[in-house]
N, C-alpha and C positions, 0 to 999 in steps of 0.2 A: 615784173615779180618770178615770174614762171622762167623766163630767159637768166634770172640770175643763178637760179635753183637748178637749173641743166647747164648754164657753167658751170658749178662752183660743183656738183656733180662726175664731170667730165674733171675736173683738178681732181678729184679727192679718190679718183682712181673707180668708181661706182659703175663704169662702162667703158667697154674694151674697143677695142679698135673695131674688131670683128663681129660687133655686138650692132643689128640695126636697130633704131630708134624710133619707135613707131609712134604716132600719136596716140594709140589706143591704151598701150603700155605707159607712156607717161602722165594719159589723164589718170590711169590706174593708181600708177607710184605718186602722185602730188594730189589730186582728189580733186582735179578741177574739172572744166567743161571744155570743149572741142579748141574753141575759140580762142581761148588764153596760149594753147599750145601749138597748136598751130601758127600763129603769132609770132610766138618763143622762136619757133624753127624755121620760119622764114628768115629772120632776123640772124640766128647763129648762120643759116646758110649762106645769106649773104656778105655776114664780116670774115666766112672761110674755113668757120670750126668747123661746120659739119658739112656731109656733101648729099644728095640725094639717088637714088637706086633708087628705079619706074618699080613699081609694085612690090618691092622690098620694106623701103622707109630709107633712115639717113645713116651713115656712120662716120664716123669722129674722121678728120680730113688725117691721113696722113701725113708725117713731115716726109719732104726730100731736102739733106741738106743742100744738094746744086741751091733749090728755092732761096731757102736761106742765106745761103754766103750771096747771091745776086744781086737780094733784096739790101744785107746790109752794105755791101758795097757802094749800090746805087747809095742810102741813105747818109754812107759814110761821106763821099763825093758832092754831095748835093748840100743836106746841112753844113760843115764843115765849110767848104766855100761859102756858102752865103756868108757864114758870120764872120768869114776873115776879112770878106769885099763889103759888107755892110756892117760892121759891128757900129758904128755910131750913130746907126739907127737905132740903137737899141737906150731906149730912153730909161731914165728912173721910174716912171711911174710903172712902164714894163717890165722894170725887175722887179718893182714889189707886186705886181700883177703874179708874176710868175711864182712868187714869194707865196704867195698865199695858196697856188695850188699845191706847192710842196709840203703845205702846212696842212692841208685836208686829207691825207693819206694816211686814216688811221688803222685800214684793214688791209690783206691779202688782197681780196675783191677788188677793191676802187683802186689796187695800183694800176694797173694795167690803163685804165680807163683815165685813169690821171696822169700817169705817164704821156699816153697818147697827145692829152690837152695839152702839159706843155711843151712836147716839143710844136705844136701846131701854134699853141701862142704865142712861143719865139718868133716863129718864122713867117708868124703873119705880118711881122712887124720892120721884113721884107720886102711889101706888098706886089708878091709875086702871084696873081690868083692860079695861075698854068702851074706853075711850079709846087706851089701849095698841094694842088691836087692830087698830083703825081707822087705827093709825098703822104698826104695820107691813105695813097690807095696801099702806098706798099707796106707803112705799118699795120694796116688792119690784115694783110696776108700775112705777117709776120704772131697774128695773137696766137696762132697753133701752135706755132713754138714757142713762145712763152709762157704757155700751159704744159706744152712737153716737160721744159725747163727747168720750170720753177715746183715743180710737184715735188720735190723732196731738197725745194733749196731756199734757204733763208739767209738775209744777210742785215744787218742792225744801221746800215748807212746808205746812205744816197748821195750821189755825184753831183744832184743836180744842183743843193744848196753851193756848193763848191764854186759850179760853174760862177753859177751867178753871182758868188765875192769875189771872183775876180774878174765879170765882165762891170763890174762897180766901182774894181780899182784900175781898169783900165790896161790891165792885163789880157789881151785878147789870143796872145800866142797860147797864154795859159788855158785859156777857158775854152779854148779848141782844140788842146790833145785831152780837156776832159767830158766834152763834148764828144770826139771821137770814142773814147773810152767806155764811156756808156751807151752809144750805138752798139759798138763791136764786142761790149762788156771785155776786154782787157785788164790785164792786171796793169795797176800803174802803181809811180812811184807815192807812200805813204805820206812823204814830207809835203806833196805837193794837197795833200784834204786833210792831215789830221790835224790843223786847227782851225779848218773850214765846215767841215761836217755835221752836222748836226742830224742827230738818231730821231727818225720817221718811222722806225715796224722796219718795211719792207722794201729790197732793192731788188733788181734783175742781178743777176749775173753776171 
């Protein structure tokens, strides 16, 4: 709960990049003991959302565009190449599981975690634990960019539904195009998704 409150506070601009987050100030802000605050801070640092500064506290990590570019390039090459090569491994049961994940997203706070789980679940299909490890690591490193980009961004449609529809139809070329667009957040032809996308509330830009 404290993790989610701090996470939401960062998204809602309650903290600045120059501000130090300390256990004491967060204990007072959320009226809780030291243990849950310390646990939340450790998890936020593990998720690369904040960085520790000895004897001062924690600061929100400042996004570096070079790092974001490298992450997106890595994810695009890995996820799209695996889908194109191993699409025959994506079963109807796996597609149903992925649809359920999409439908569970009901709030902005839930979106990034469910987005991570969607890409993890799809990639698990290929049964490559080494590649999966590096993919999840790259997605976790992308969290701070999600927070910064999405503070003032709202969209009503999700590419995930369209991607699954085309997988189900066996149109793997279009599915790969939509997967790339989802990772890179590129504009795509509306005709590809006009009849496929269902409104779930929020999506990445």
